[in-house]
N, C-alpha and C positions, 0 to 999 in steps of 0.2 A: 526940888530935889537936885542936888549936884550931880554932875556927870560921874564922879568917882563913886558915889553911893549907887547910882544906877548900874554902873559897871560891875560892882561887887555883887549886887542883887542878881544880875544876869548870870554871872559866873557861879554863884551859889545855887541858883536854880538849875543850871546846866549839870552841876555836880550831883545834885539830888536826882535829876532825871537819869543820869548814867547809873547811879546806885540802884535805882528801881529796875533799870533794864538788866544789869547784871544779876540782880536777885531773881528776876523772872527766869533768866536763862539757867541759873544754877537750879532752881526749883524744877524746870523742864528736864534738865539733865539727870538729876536724881530720880525723877519719875520714870524716865525712859531706860536708864541704864542701872539704877540702884544706887544706893548710897556706897561711897568708897569703902573698901574693906580695910579695917585697921589690923596690923599685925602686933600681937601681944608679945612681951618679953618671954623668951623660952619656948615660943612656938616654933616647932620644926615642920617639916612637911608631914602631912597626914598619912598615917600608916595605910598601906594598901591591903584590903581583905584578901586573903588567899583562899582559893577553893580547897574544899576538903578533898582528901585523896579518896578515890573510889574504893568501896568496901570490897574485900576479896570475896569471890564466889566460892561457896562450899561445893566439893566434889561429892557426888552420890556414888554408892557402891556399884550400882548398875549404871552402865553407860546409856544415855538417852538415845532413842532412835533418831536418826536424822530425818528432819522434815523436808519433804519436797519443796522445791523453790516456788512452785505455783501456789502452795497453801500458805506461804510465809506471810504473816500478818504483822501488825505493829508490835513493837517490842513491849513487854509488860512494864507497868509503872512500878518502880521500886522506891518505897517510902520507908522512913525510919519506923512507922507504925505497922510494918509488915504487910503493906498493901492497902491499908484502909486510908482513904483520902479524907482530910478534914472537910466537914460540911459547914456552910455558912450559918453562923449564929447558934451553933449547938454546943460550944465547949465552954460556956460560962462568960463572965464579964471580961472585956479586954483589959489587959494590963500593959501592953506595949504596942508601939507603932513600928512596923518593920518595913523597910524599903526593899522591894523585890526586884526592881529593874531601874536602871538609870546610873548616873555617876557614882552615887553612894550605896550601890547595891550591898545588902547585908547589914546596913546600919539599923540599930534598934534604939528607939527612943522610949523610956519608961513614961507611962501615962499617969504621972503623979498629980499634976494640976487639973483643974476643971475645964481649962480652955487651952487649946493648942492652935496657934496661929501659923499659917502656911504662906509662904511667899519669898520674894527676892530680898525683901528688907532684912537688914542685919539684926533687927530687934525681933524677928519671927522666931517661934520656937522650932520650926522646921524650915531651914533656909534652903531654897532650891534656886541655884544659879543657873538659869535657863532663859533663852530669849523668848520662850513661849509661856513664861510664868510672870504674872503681875507682881507689883511690889507688895501688895496685900491681896492675895489670891483667894484663899479660903480659910474657914475656921471650923475646928471641931470643938464641940461643947458637950460636957458630961451631963446627962439627964438620968439620975439614978444609976443603974448599972448599964445603961446604953449610951451610945455616942451619937450626936447629931452633927451631920455634915452640912455646911452652908457655903455656897460660892458667893464671894463678896463682889459680885458684878465684874468678874475678871474678863479680860479681853478675849482669851482662848477657851475659857470655860473649863469646868471640872467634869471628869467622866467617872461614873460610878458603875462598875461592871460593864463598861462599854456604852452606857447611856449618859447623855449630858444632864447634869443636875441643874434644875431650874428653880426649886424651892429648897428649904431645908428638908433633909431626909435622914432617917435612922440608918446608921452604918453598922451592919452586922459584922462579926469577926469573919476573917478569911475572904472578904469581898474586896477585889481589887479596885483601888481609886488612882486615876491617872491625872496628873497634872503636868502639863508640858511633856517632857520626856521621862518623867519619874513616875513610877507606879509603887503604891505602898498598900499595906493592909493592916488592920487591927488583929492582934493575936492575944489569947489569954496567957 
């Protein structure tokens, strides 16, 4: 073999080696930090949900007697249902996923598909941009009228009502699920 052929083969091998090194670095970067977000035409800043104004309290004809400071207890819970709090799993099949805390509080996702993927990946149904969320963190799957939550071997885990999810579990409505700094629940 001539020296020129050997030199060309060495340079080609070196370029191929650098190509593999850069592809590995890119794969690690996208796994650690997520895929870069692409901005679509016409996308402006996301609207910020505004808190609902507090409902005015009705005045009764008779003035209530003042309570002594010693017997003051916790304030009563005011709900749209007149005081009745929803109980887990008693309100029928879930039709939406509602984020109750985190960056996107108040966001509701309709449960039209049989699978909901959750993670940092841009192709997830529910994208959670959080350093404590894995690229492919968890999955919800419809099984009849119920939903099954599965943790996809995420680094920081998935909490169902404060307990770490180890296997696939049935997810009742109004039960909080925490992934990273985001909490959501299924609602009818």
